[in-house]
C-alpha positions as CSV (number, residue, x, y, z in Angstrom):
1,M,0.0,0.0,0.0
2,H,1.2,3.5,-0.9
3,S,0.3,6.5,1.2
4,L,-0.4,9.5,-1.1
5,K,-0.6,13.2,-0.4
6,L,-3.0,15.5,-2.1
7,T,-1.3,18.6,-3.6
8,Q,-2.6,21.9,-5.1
9,I,-2.2,21.9,-8.9
10,G,-3.6,25.2,-10.2
11,N,-7.2,25.5,-9.3
12,S,-7.5,21.8,-8.8
13,V,-6.1,19.2,-6.3
14,G,-4.0,16.3,-7.6
15,V,-2.4,13.1,-6.5
16,I,1.3,12.4,-7.5
17,L,1.8,8.7,-8.2
18,P,5.1,7.1,-7.2
19,K,7.4,5.8,-10.0
20,E,6.8,2.2,-8.9
21,V,3.0,2.6,-9.4
22,L,3.4,4.2,-12.7
23,A,5.7,1.3,-13.8
24,R,3.4,-1.3,-12.6
25,L,0.4,0.3,-14.4
26,K,2.5,0.9,-17.5
27,L,1.7,4.6,-17.4
28,E,3.6,7.7,-18.6
29,K,3.0,11.4,-18.3
30,G,0.0,12.4,-20.5
31,D,-1.7,9.0,-20.3
32,T,-5.4,8.8,-19.3
33,V,-6.5,6.9,-16.2
34,Y,-10.1,6.1,-15.1
35,L,-11.6,6.3,-11.7
36,T,-14.1,3.7,-10.7
37,D,-16.3,4.0,-7.7
38,A,-17.0,0.9,-5.7
39,P,-18.6,0.3,-2.4
40,G,-16.1,1.5,0.2
41,A,-13.3,2.0,-2.4
42,V,-12.2,3.9,-5.5
43,T,-10.0,2.2,-8.2
44,I,-7.6,3.9,-10.5
45,S,-7.0,2.0,-13.7
46,P,-5.6,2.7,-17.3
47,H,-8.5,0.6,-18.6
48,D,-11.8,2.2,-19.5
49,P,-14.6,0.1,-18.0
50,A,-17.1,1.4,-20.5
51,F,-14.9,0.3,-23.4
52,E,-14.6,-3.2,-21.8
53,T,-18.3,-3.4,-21.6
54,Q,-18.7,-2.5,-25.3
55,M,-15.9,-5.1,-26.3
56,D,-17.8,-7.8,-24.4
57,V,-21.0,-7.1,-26.3
58,A,-19.1,-6.9,-29.6
59,R,-17.4,-10.4,-28.9
60,K,-20.9,-11.9,-28.1
61,I,-22.3,-10.6,-31.3
62,M,-19.2,-11.7,-33.4
63,K,-19.5,-15.2,-31.9
64,S,-23.2,-15.6,-32.6
65,R,-22.8,-14.1,-36.1
66,R,-19.6,-15.8,-37.1
67,E,-20.9,-17.2,-40.4
68,V,-22.3,-13.9,-41.5
69,L,-19.1,-12.1,-40.8
70,R,-17.2,-14.8,-42.8
71,E,-19.4,-14.2,-45.8
72,L,-19.0,-10.4,-45.6
73,A,-15.3,-10.7,-45.4
74,K,-15.1,-12.5,-48.9
């Protein structure tokens, strides 16, 4: 666990992530992270949960319509 301090950045307040955390998440300056609320916790992740949901739906459609997609690819 890392203890993080809130710091003033312009008119906002930010958190500075340690190098170890950035390396583990494979993040660099300028990358986008997503904050997800969960009961009793907040998660910071480089993965967009909405995109993951869309991809799950797309995978189900592609699986159920595999033959149609093969014909269209010809």
